[in-house]
C-alpha atoms as a printed R data frame, in Angstrom:
    type eleno elety resid chain resno       x      y       z
1   ATOM     1    CA   MET     A     1   0.000  0.000   0.000
2   ATOM     2    CA   SER     A     2   1.421  3.392  -0.989
3   ATOM     3    CA   LYS     A     3   1.843  5.994   1.716
4   ATOM     4    CA   PRO     A     4  -0.523  8.980   1.767
5   ATOM     5    CA   THR     A     5   0.646 12.418   0.653
6   ATOM     6    CA   LEU     A     6   0.809 15.498   2.843
7   ATOM     7    CA   VAL     A     7  -0.269 18.724   1.113
8   ATOM     8    CA   VAL     A     8   0.978 21.875   2.835
9   ATOM     9    CA   MET     A     9  -0.665 25.217   2.093
10  ATOM    10    CA   ALA     A    10   2.151 27.781   2.269
11  ATOM    11    CA   ALA     A    11   0.993 30.486  -0.153
12  ATOM    12    CA   GLY     A    12  -0.549 32.857   2.377
13  ATOM    13    CA   ILE     A    13   0.528 36.484   2.374
14  ATOM    14    CA   GLY     A    14   0.771 36.895   6.168
15  ATOM    15    CA   SER     A    15  -0.406 40.504   6.175
16  ATOM    16    CA   ARG     A    16  -0.984 40.488   9.961
17  ATOM    17    CA   TYR     A    17   2.426 38.951  10.661
18  ATOM    18    CA   GLY     A    18   4.546 41.368   8.675
19  ATOM    19    CA   GLY     A    19   6.857 38.876   6.974
20  ATOM    20    CA   ILE     A    20   7.225 35.389   5.499
21  ATOM    21    CA   LYS     A    21   5.861 33.588   8.534
22  ATOM    22    CA   GLN     A    22   6.057 30.208   6.788
23  ATOM    23    CA   ILE     A    23   9.850 30.163   7.171
24  ATOM    24    CA   ASP     A    24  10.385 32.219  10.329
25  ATOM    25    CA   PRO     A    25  12.448 30.106  12.806
26  ATOM    26    CA   VAL     A    26  10.907 29.161  16.171
27  ATOM    27    CA   GLY     A    27  12.796 26.011  17.221
28  ATOM    28    CA   PRO     A    28  16.008 25.665  19.278
29  ATOM    29    CA   SER     A    29  18.082 24.828  16.191
30  ATOM    30    CA   GLY     A    30  16.345 27.268  13.845
31  ATOM    31    CA   GLU     A    31  13.405 25.008  12.987
32  ATOM    32    CA   ILE     A    32  10.255 26.498  11.475
33  ATOM    33    CA   LEU     A    33   6.754 25.351  12.463
34  ATOM    34    CA   LEU     A    34   6.508 23.437   9.207
35  ATOM    35    CA   ASP     A    35   9.501 21.322  10.232
36  ATOM    36    CA   TYR     A    36   7.525 19.931  13.157
37  ATOM    37    CA   SER     A    37   4.505 19.101  10.998
38  ATOM    38    CA   ALA     A    38   6.716 17.343   8.442
39  ATOM    39    CA   TYR     A    39   8.565 15.483  11.207
40  ATOM    40    CA   ASP     A    40   5.302 14.296  12.799
41  ATOM    41    CA   ALA     A    41   3.813 13.358   9.425
42  ATOM    42    CA   LEU     A    42   6.819 11.324   8.324
43  ATOM    43    CA   ARG     A    43   7.057  9.387  11.584
44  ATOM    44    CA   SER     A    44   3.293  8.750  11.359
45  ATOM    45    CA   GLY     A    45   3.723  7.083   7.970
46  ATOM    46    CA   PHE     A    46   3.160  9.779   5.355
47  ATOM    47    CA   GLY     A    47   5.315  9.710   2.232
48  ATOM    48    CA   LYS     A    48   5.542 12.536  -0.273
49  ATOM    49    CA   ILE     A    49   5.015 16.169   0.745
50  ATOM    50    CA   VAL     A    50   3.559 18.733  -1.682
51  ATOM    51    CA   PHE     A    51   4.089 22.417  -0.919
52  ATOM    52    CA   ILE     A    52   1.676 24.998  -2.322
53  ATOM    53    CA   ILE     A    53   3.583 28.281  -2.564
54  ATOM    54    CA   ARG     A    54   3.590 31.679  -4.264
55  ATOM    55    CA   ARG     A    55   6.118 32.627  -6.913
56  ATOM    56    CA   GLU     A    56   7.284 35.565  -4.775
57  ATOM    57    CA   ILE     A    57   8.528 33.325  -1.946
58  ATOM    58    CA   GLU     A    58   9.606 30.279  -3.952
59  ATOM    59    CA   GLU     A    59  13.357 30.880  -3.808
60  ATOM    60    CA   ALA     A    60  13.405 31.597  -0.065
61  ATOM    61    CA   PHE     A    61  11.011 28.721   0.693
62  ATOM    62    CA   ARG     A    62  12.936 26.138  -1.333
63  ATOM    63    CA   GLY     A    63  16.175 27.310   0.206
64  ATOM    64    CA   ARG     A    64  14.740 26.655   3.658
65  ATOM    65    CA   VAL     A    65  13.064 23.260   3.180
66  ATOM    66    CA   GLU     A    66  15.331 21.507   0.657
67  ATOM    67    CA   PRO     A    67  18.268 20.968   3.062
68  ATOM    68    CA   THR     A    68  15.991 19.521   5.741
69  ATOM    69    CA   ILE     A    69  12.623 18.098   4.689
70  ATOM    70    CA   GLY     A    70  13.790 17.643   1.084
71  ATOM    71    CA   ARG     A    71  16.492 15.220   2.227
72  ATOM    72    CA   ARG     A    72  14.030 13.017   4.154
73  ATOM    73    CA   CYS     A    73  11.283 12.454   1.598
74  ATOM    74    CA   GLU     A    74  10.098 13.255  -1.905
75  ATOM    75    CA   VAL     A    75   8.884 16.845  -2.160
76  ATOM    76    CA   GLN     A    76   7.075 18.653  -4.946
77  ATOM    77    CA   TYR     A    77   5.965 22.244  -5.411
78  ATOM    78    CA   VAL     A    78   2.766 23.741  -6.774
79  ATOM    79    CA   GLN     A    79   2.391 27.459  -7.411
80  ATOM    80    CA   GLN     A    80  -0.857 29.141  -6.458
81  ATOM    81    CA   SER     A    81  -1.323 32.065  -8.809
82  ATOM    82    CA   LEU     A    82  -4.201 34.464  -9.301
83  ATOM    83    CA   ASP     A    83  -4.403 33.740 -13.005
84  ATOM    84    CA   ALA     A    84  -5.272 30.072 -12.383
85  ATOM    85    CA   VAL     A    85  -8.952 30.605 -13.222
86  ATOM    86    CA   PRO     A    86 -11.332 28.755 -15.573
87  ATOM    87    CA   GLU     A    87 -11.590 29.768 -19.201
88  ATOM    88    CA   GLY     A    88 -13.886 32.742 -19.608
89  ATOM    89    CA   PHE     A    89 -12.984 34.307 -16.260
90  ATOM    90    CA   GLY     A    90 -10.486 37.064 -15.594
91  ATOM    91    CA   VAL     A    91  -8.572 38.364 -12.584
92  ATOM    92    CA   PRO     A    92  -9.812 41.688 -11.144
93  ATOM    93    CA   PRO     A    93  -7.012 44.284 -11.298
94  ATOM    94    CA   ALA     A    94  -7.465 45.114  -7.603
95  ATOM    95    CA   ARG     A    95  -7.263 41.482  -6.473
96  ATOM    96    CA   LYS     A    96  -4.125 40.950  -4.357
97  ATOM    97    CA   LYS     A    97  -4.592 37.959  -2.048
98  ATOM    98    CA   PRO     A    98  -4.761 34.302  -3.209
99  ATOM    99    CA   TRP     A    99  -8.154 32.838  -4.105
100 ATOM   100    CA   GLY     A   100  -8.328 30.691  -0.962
101 ATOM   101    CA   THR     A   101  -7.669 27.243   0.439
102 ATOM   102    CA   ALA     A   102 -10.049 25.282  -1.819
103 ATOM   103    CA   HIS     A   103  -8.403 26.886  -4.872
104 ATOM   104    CA   ALA     A   104  -4.941 26.018  -3.528
105 ATOM   105    CA   VAL     A   105  -5.797 22.361  -3.030
106 ATOM   106    CA   PHE     A   106  -7.273 21.602  -6.458
107 ATOM   107    CA   LEU     A   107  -4.142 23.023  -8.086
108 ATOM   108    CA   CYS     A   108  -2.398 19.865  -6.801
109 ATOM   109    CA   LYS     A   109  -4.355 17.668  -9.211
110 ATOM   110    CA   GLU     A   110  -1.284 16.916 -11.370
111 ATOM   111    CA   VAL     A   111   0.884 15.714  -8.472
112 ATOM   112    CA   VAL     A   112  -1.589 13.992  -6.102
113 ATOM   113    CA   ASP     A   113  -3.126 10.689  -7.193
114 ATOM   114    CA   GLY     A   114  -3.982  8.979  -3.920
115 ATOM   115    CA   PRO     A   115  -5.367  9.710  -0.448
116 ATOM   116    CA   PHE     A   116  -3.899 12.875   1.035
117 ATOM   117    CA   ALA     A   117  -3.961 15.185   4.032
118 ATOM   118    CA   VAL     A   118  -4.047 18.991   3.975
119 ATOM   119    CA   ILE     A   119  -2.548 21.354   6.557
120 ATOM   120    CA   ASN     A   120  -1.440 24.985   6.911
121 ATOM   121    CA   ALA     A   121   2.295 25.712   6.909
122 ATOM   122    CA   ASP     A   122   2.151 28.120   9.840
123 ATOM   123    CA   ASP     A   123   0.220 26.021  12.373
124 ATOM   124    CA   PHE     A   124   1.360 23.416  14.907
125 ATOM   125    CA   TYR     A   125  -0.944 20.389  14.944
126 ATOM   126    CA   GLY     A   126   0.646 17.722  17.170
127 ATOM   127    CA   ARG     A   127   1.754 14.169  16.464
128 ATOM   128    CA   THR     A   128  -1.463 12.403  17.506
129 ATOM   129    CA   SER     A   129  -3.408 14.421  14.946
130 ATOM   130    CA   PHE     A   130  -1.196 13.125  12.147
131 ATOM   131    CA   LYS     A   131  -1.523  9.567  13.446
132 ATOM   132    CA   SER     A   132  -5.328  9.856  13.401
133 ATOM   133    CA   LEU     A   133  -5.349 11.118   9.806
134 ATOM   134    CA   ARG     A   134  -2.906  8.460   8.650
135 ATOM   135    CA   GLY     A   135  -5.114  5.744  10.137
136 ATOM   136    CA   TYR     A   136  -8.135  7.118   8.297
137 ATOM   137    CA   LEU     A   137  -6.356  7.533   4.972
138 ATOM   138    CA   ASP     A   138  -5.161  3.929   4.945
139 ATOM   139    CA   ASP     A   139  -8.730  2.767   4.298
140 ATOM   140    CA   ALA     A   140 -10.378  5.904   2.884
141 ATOM   141    CA   GLN     A   141 -12.560  5.372  -0.173
142 ATOM   142    CA   ASP     A   142 -15.631  6.987  -1.667
143 ATOM   143    CA   ARG     A   143 -18.843  4.992  -1.548
144 ATOM   144    CA   ASP     A   144 -21.904  5.207  -3.775
145 ATOM   145    CA   GLY     A   145 -20.804  8.519  -5.256
146 ATOM   146    CA   THR     A   146 -20.279 10.099  -1.829
147 ATOM   147    CA   PHE     A   147 -16.955 11.733  -1.035
148 ATOM   148    CA   SER     A   148 -15.124 10.328   1.973
149 ATOM   149    CA   ILE     A   149 -13.569 13.152   4.010
150 ATOM   150    CA   SER     A   150 -12.057 13.426   7.475
151 ATOM   151    CA   ILE     A   151 -11.167 16.352   9.684
152 ATOM   152    CA   ILE     A   152  -9.246 16.731  12.907
153 ATOM   153    CA   GLY     A   153 -11.504 18.536  15.387
154 ATOM   154    CA   TYR     A   154  -9.806 20.801  17.923
155 ATOM   155    CA   ARG     A   155 -11.337 22.251  21.081
156 ATOM   156    CA   LEU     A   156 -11.793 25.957  20.398
157 ATOM   157    CA   LYS     A   157 -10.207 26.878  23.728
158 ATOM   158    CA   ASN     A   158  -7.003 25.156  22.586
159 ATOM   159    CA   THR     A   159  -6.708 27.165  19.363
160 ATOM   160    CA   LEU     A   160  -6.661 30.831  20.349
161 ATOM   161    CA   THR     A   161  -4.062 33.577  20.521
162 ATOM   162    CA   GLU     A   162  -3.988 36.392  23.064
163 ATOM   163    CA   HIS     A   163  -2.811 38.845  20.419
164 ATOM   164    CA   GLY     A   164  -5.856 39.268  18.158
165 ATOM   165    CA   HIS     A   165  -8.725 37.555  16.384
166 ATOM   166    CA   VAL     A   166  -8.503 34.352  14.340
167 ATOM   167    CA   SER     A   167 -10.587 32.463  11.780
168 ATOM   168    CA   ARG     A   168 -12.005 29.091  12.791
169 ATOM   169    CA   GLY     A   169 -14.298 26.601  11.096
170 ATOM   170    CA   VAL     A   170 -16.985 26.006  13.746
171 ATOM   171    CA   CYS     A   171 -18.282 22.434  13.499
172 ATOM   172    CA   THR     A   172 -21.564 20.792  14.364
173 ATOM   173    CA   VAL     A   173 -20.850 17.131  15.095
174 ATOM   174    CA   THR     A   174 -23.130 14.166  15.865
175 ATOM   175    CA   SER     A   175 -22.595 12.021  18.957
176 ATOM   176    CA   ASP     A   176 -20.953  9.342  16.793
177 ATOM   177    CA   GLY     A   177 -18.451 11.746  15.246
178 ATOM   178    CA   HIS     A   178 -19.922 12.782  11.903
179 ATOM   179    CA   LEU     A   179 -19.947 16.349  10.612
180 ATOM   180    CA   VAL     A   180 -23.378 17.944  10.204
181 ATOM   181    CA   ASN     A   181 -22.266 21.475   9.382
182 ATOM   182    CA   ILE     A   182 -19.200 23.700   9.367
183 ATOM   183    CA   LYS     A   183 -19.239 27.485   9.293
184 ATOM   184    CA   GLU     A   184 -16.177 29.685   8.928
185 ATOM   185    CA   GLN     A   185 -16.125 32.385  11.598
186 ATOM   186    CA   LYS     A   186 -13.523 34.938  10.529
187 ATOM   187    CA   ARG     A   187 -13.308 36.903  13.796
188 ATOM   188    CA   VAL     A   188 -13.000 34.733  16.913
189 ATOM   189    CA   LYS     A   189 -11.381 36.373  19.908
190 ATOM   190    CA   LEU     A   190 -10.596 36.037  23.593
191 ATOM   191    CA   PHE     A   191 -12.277 38.518  25.941
192 ATOM   192    CA   GLY     A   192 -10.682 37.686  29.267
193 ATOM   193    CA   SER     A   193 -11.918 34.183  30.074
194 ATOM   194    CA   ALA     A   194 -14.724 34.376  27.494
195 ATOM   195    CA   ILE     A   195 -14.542 33.473  23.803
196 ATOM   196    CA   LYS     A   196 -16.683 35.371  21.306
197 ATOM   197    CA   TYR     A   197 -17.116 35.638  17.556
198 ATOM   198    CA   ALA     A   198 -18.204 38.688  15.578
199 ATOM   199    CA   GLU     A   199 -21.624 38.659  13.931
200 ATOM   200    CA   ASP     A   200 -22.144 40.305  10.531
201 ATOM   201    CA   ASN     A   201 -23.708 43.302  12.266
202 ATOM   202    CA   GLY     A   202 -20.587 43.860  14.388
203 ATOM   203    CA   SER     A   203 -21.943 42.478  17.667
204 ATOM   204    CA   TRP     A   204 -20.053 39.755  19.567
205 ATOM   205    CA   THR     A   205 -21.583 36.402  20.545
206 ATOM   206    CA   LYS     A   206 -20.202 34.007  23.172
207 ATOM   207    CA   ILE     A   207 -19.167 30.540  22.082
208 ATOM   208    CA   PRO     A   208 -18.208 27.633  24.415
209 ATOM   209    CA   GLY     A   209 -14.532 26.755  24.679
210 ATOM   210    CA   GLU     A   210 -15.311 23.052  24.111
211 ATOM   211    CA   THR     A   211 -16.768 23.776  20.667
212 ATOM   212    CA   ILE     A   212 -15.136 21.615  17.990
213 ATOM   213    CA   VAL     A   213 -13.414 23.653  15.287
214 ATOM   214    CA   SER     A   214 -11.413 23.017  12.151
215 ATOM   215    CA   MET     A   215  -7.790 24.110  11.904
216 ATOM   216    CA   ASN     A   216  -7.638 23.172   8.210
217 ATOM   217    CA   MET     A   217  -6.327 19.686   8.919
218 ATOM   218    CA   TRP     A   218  -8.186 17.492   6.440
219 ATOM   219    CA   GLY     A   219  -8.073 14.019   4.947
220 ATOM   220    CA   PHE     A   220  -9.342 13.496   1.383
221 ATOM   221    CA   THR     A   221  -9.571 10.935  -1.363
222 ATOM   222    CA   PRO     A   222  -8.170 12.171  -4.710
223 ATOM   223    CA   SER     A   223 -11.628 12.471  -6.274
224 ATOM   224    CA   ILE     A   224 -12.214 15.681  -4.303
225 ATOM   225    CA   LEU     A   225  -9.701 17.521  -6.512
226 ATOM   226    CA   GLY     A   226 -11.955 17.480  -9.560
227 ATOM   227    CA   GLU     A   227 -14.949 18.540  -7.467
228 ATOM   228    CA   LEU     A   228 -13.070 21.498  -5.987
229 ATOM   229    CA   GLU     A   229 -12.032 22.607  -9.454
230 ATOM   230    CA   ALA     A   230 -15.556 22.297 -10.865
231 ATOM   231    CA   ARG     A   231 -17.092 24.296  -8.022
232 ATOM   232    CA   PHE     A   232 -14.581 27.128  -8.415
233 ATOM   233    CA   ALA     A   233 -16.401 28.425 -11.507
234 ATOM   234    CA   ARG     A   234 -19.644 28.408  -9.502
235 ATOM   235    CA   PHE     A   235 -17.902 30.395  -6.776
236 ATOM   236    CA   LEU     A   236 -16.652 33.010  -9.254
237 ATOM   237    CA   ARG     A   237 -20.119 33.486 -10.732
238 ATOM   238    CA   ALA     A   238 -21.683 33.810  -7.262
239 ATOM   239    CA   HIS     A   239 -19.221 36.473  -6.104
240 ATOM   240    CA   THR     A   240 -19.201 39.006  -8.912
241 ATOM   241    CA   GLY     A   241 -20.118 41.694  -6.383
242 ATOM   242    CA   ASP     A   242 -17.161 41.073  -4.055
243 ATOM   243    CA   ILE     A   243 -14.769 39.286  -6.393
244 ATOM   244    CA   GLU     A   244 -11.804 41.436  -5.312
245 ATOM   245    CA   THR     A   245 -11.862 40.022  -1.765
246 ATOM   246    CA   ALA     A   246 -14.004 36.834  -1.718
247 ATOM   247    CA   GLU     A   247 -12.217 33.599  -0.739
248 ATOM   248    CA   TYR     A   248 -12.899 30.082  -1.994
249 ATOM   249    CA   LEU     A   249 -12.450 28.137   1.244
250 ATOM   250    CA   LEU     A   250 -12.314 24.434   2.077
251 ATOM   251    CA   PRO     A   251 -14.763 24.672   5.016
252 ATOM   252    CA   ASP     A   252 -17.333 26.342   2.771
253 ATOM   253    CA   VAL     A   253 -17.069 23.681   0.072
254 ATOM   254    CA   VAL     A   254 -17.118 20.778   2.531
255 ATOM   255    CA   GLY     A   255 -20.137 22.323   4.248
256 ATOM   256    CA   GLU     A   256 -21.937 22.532   0.907
257 ATOM   257    CA   LEU     A   257 -21.135 18.890   0.118
258 ATOM   258    CA   VAL     A   258 -22.443 17.743   3.504
259 ATOM   259    CA   ARG     A   259 -25.682 19.708   3.160
260 ATOM   260    CA   GLU     A   260 -26.149 18.328  -0.353
261 ATOM   261    CA   LYS     A   261 -25.508 14.806   1.019
262 ATOM   262    CA   GLU     A   262 -22.592 14.373  -1.359
263 ATOM   263    CA   ALA     A   263 -19.958 13.912   1.353
264 ATOM   264    CA   PHE     A   264 -19.555 11.822   4.485
265 ATOM   265    CA   VAL     A   265 -17.189 13.556   6.923
266 ATOM   266    CA   ARG     A   266 -15.654 11.793   9.898
267 ATOM   267    CA   VAL     A   267 -14.457 14.064  12.720
268 ATOM   268    CA   PHE     A   268 -11.519 12.896  14.818
269 ATOM   269    CA   PRO     A   269 -11.419 14.950  18.032
270 ATOM   270    CA   THR     A   270  -8.049 15.823  19.520
271 ATOM   271    CA   HIS     A   271  -6.805 17.322  22.761
272 ATOM   272    CA   GLU     A   272  -3.683 18.678  21.073
273 ATOM   273    CA   ARG     A   273  -3.022 22.361  21.692
274 ATOM   274    CA   TRP     A   274  -2.601 24.531  18.621
275 ATOM   275    CA   PHE     A   275  -0.152 27.358  18.320
276 ATOM   276    CA   GLY     A   276   0.855 29.335  15.281
277 ATOM   277    CA   VAL     A   277   2.245 32.600  13.988
278 ATOM   278    CA   THR     A   278  -0.686 34.778  13.002
279 ATOM   279    CA   TYR     A   279   0.640 37.891  14.729
280 ATOM   280    CA   PRO     A   280   4.243 39.022  15.434
281 ATOM   281    CA   LYS     A   281   3.815 38.471  19.187
282 ATOM   282    CA   ASP     A   282   2.764 34.853  18.528
283 ATOM   283    CA   LYS     A   283   6.381 33.989  17.716
284 ATOM   284    CA   ALA     A   284   7.471 34.162  21.360
285 ATOM   285    CA   THR     A   285   4.551 31.934  22.372
286 ATOM   286    CA   ALA     A   286   5.474 29.391  19.693
287 ATOM   287    CA   GLN     A   287   9.122 29.422  20.763
288 ATOM   288    CA   GLN     A   288   8.121 28.816  24.372
289 ATOM   289    CA   ALA     A   289   5.782 25.946  23.424
290 ATOM   290    CA   ILE     A   290   8.374 24.274  21.200
291 ATOM   291    CA   GLY     A   291  10.982 24.708  23.932
292 ATOM   292    CA   GLU     A   292   8.731 22.955  26.443
293 ATOM   293    CA   LEU     A   293   8.003 20.057  24.052
294 ATOM   294    CA   THR     A   294  11.735 19.731  23.422
295 ATOM   295    CA   ARG     A   295  12.528 19.644  27.172
296 ATOM   296    CA   ARG     A   296   9.892 16.924  27.610
297 ATOM   297    CA   GLY     A   297  11.567 14.824  24.926
298 ATOM   298    CA   VAL     A   298   8.689 15.011  22.427
299 ATOM   299    CA   TYR     A   299  11.134 16.438  19.867
300 ATOM   300    CA   PRO     A   300  14.929 16.342  19.701
301 ATOM   301    CA   GLU     A   301  16.955 19.510  20.253
302 ATOM   302    CA   ASP     A   302  18.067 19.429  16.612
303 ATOM   303    CA   LEU     A   303  15.016 18.138  14.780
304 ATOM   304    CA   TRP     A   304  16.758 17.008  11.576
305 ATOM   305    CA   GLY     A   305  20.196 16.354  13.007
306 ATOM   306    CA   THR     A   306  21.852 18.725  10.558
């Protein structure tokens, strides 16, 4: 049985961070957050790693990952560009940011031909999360025309930063672990001990810390790639009024598929604690967390032994 592929979304602009956060070092030997995800994925049984990047950061990104991750497994690169749109559609002159996570993933259609996982480059997920996805992907297959999808479900309280708001895919899950709905909340924030998200009218609504949320850690069968590509044209037609800023997101597409009864989504809950680098001040928090995991022996001092 071939090993599943890990797809890493690393094309984000990082406007709130103020730099190329994907390759900013946080580990004791200069490791980046992505190093820890790759390390956990490889020791959980993943094989090839595909990096989705932007042309502007390609040289710096390759220079960072080739001497480490590139020496441990097969790696491939996919460029996410604004002009990757269906025939008959154009790119608005004022459009600056990438089209979104669902757009990024279907661009991997030429290099992914088996079950695969998807993660963000600038998030820490934890080893047990990769083990759960690997176990699912070993047997994942579509049935009766229904897409087989999995998601790692984090407790909301374990996924927040003290330095600003974050986006989270808020999940509704049955008692036996199946996704009923997922809604992307783009402004989730800590208010002391309370957690709230912003409504469209600007008001803030409390949300329980135990709420299961998506951190964009997915498991898919390869058939989803064609579906994501086909639905992109529908997305472009539906967003002519806000086409300069609208994002084609994985949680939105998966939510549509579930509501249309075209996907069966298994949710694997985890108690892993997330940390990432959304804001500049998050770097110190990430360094502290990695340092603690290293002292506990979860990771070696020099992750790749270089």
